[in-house]
C-alpha angles and dihedrals in degrees: 000000000000090000091051091048092051089051091057093045096049098079098048091044090052092048090049091052092050093049091047091053091049092050091047091051091049092049090049094050090098125040131189092275094067132248125018127199113288119232097210133060101199142068104264088100140137104290094206090053093050091047090055092049092049088047090052102249140088116190089340094308118120115243098224131197104232103128137166120252116284113279097062109027115002115243124233116274111256133184098255091052096063122091121213115265094018126162118238135201125180126207105199104165091090090243119153092226145020118259118234095265093050090047088051090058091052094046092049090054093046093045097049093041105039094163094051124086111240115203125198108196113196127192096203114105089210107065115139123177102166126115092285094029123140095217094090102173095038088054093045091054093046091052096043101046123039091201094060118096124183115204138176117238124204105196098209093049092042092055097049114119092015133104087257097058098095092042092055093044090050092065096239092138097052090049091054120113089222099034099157092050091043091047087058090048092050094047097049092056093040093051092049089049092051101042113002116216127108128322117201132185117241091239094064127105109205112211105171132042119262093214111137094015113118135171102006148127135181131249117233093200142334095300110027135062109214124226098214093100124023131162127188136161118266124249110309094024119115094243094055091088088079093050088056091048091051094054094046092047090050093052098041096049104028114152114189093189096059120074103205102026094088099044119037088007092064097052092041093053094044094049092045087055102036098041091055092223140107121276110274097025096079098182133127093041121164117276092004094293106181130210110203120212119258090262091071101060106357102043093157113048118234092249088061097045091126089074088078090059104038105142091205088065137263117311120237090245094052092047091049093049094051094043090060095045130095090219140355122230110206098195099237093188088068102025102044093109097045116106130225117199111216109244094023126123093244109136096237090051092050091051091047093050090054104037104029103027097154093056093040092053091050103044099084125230097328127051 
């Protein structure tokens, strides 16, 4: 009887031991000295941990911005580093590296705008792009395109002296239900307030140069202006009044429980008010700010995102829509799990082969 009882107890005892080891390893992941190497490159990560990093602390220790010169560990972005009219991307999942699709967005911007500085601002404290660095795609882009710069971004330091400083210090972001998405929202408006230039989502493929385009965004549909691409003048420029309005609207009406209220909602509300026009008309905006139709940056609507991944190949209509567009937004929120086989005739793969060939050649069998 004792032998039979031990037989029935063996499985649950073994499972208990395994779970205990996992919990112990997770608890030991950080020690009193700060941050230890991370075992994963991508965004399926401990939400509480990322919230602490974005909030500026890990286990009570400040995540500071003292970094080595670019080439090994990217340094923090500072005012004097940033060229006028630059393009900006933000990686806010606390990942050490970009994934291939994010890297494609950056390459497409650098490739179509070779004379424009392209900044990739990353919230992870562990980004390494040197010879033995773990940030593979960030390093690949830095080596392949001289106009790409990868920089660390410490949110608390970055917000100091801006209308967002008290909001960040107050912990509103880390209390948000959608803190990574809202971190991206906050940073796009904060970056445009600080420097002007162009913000782009990391699920964009840029297909035409932005040279000569100033003070613009793109409509997603008849009623909403999307926040996936925004350009404003830098401080002192006439279009910067809208960058200031975006930041102040974000802070004054932030809702951590609503996903879209703080991103596309911000620019839509500000333009509806400042342009002195009805929603959807988007004319008469200050300083000639222009809202392009969906065909410019969102040629395939989000409800039809699967057209980018059709394994039978791109339809004539989809190809025509993207060929006329400045950029293509691939709706990562919906399409993140969809696969693209390298060498296939899937539309996203065709765009990647043409506009981010270095990343596409180096991503393996699946893009």
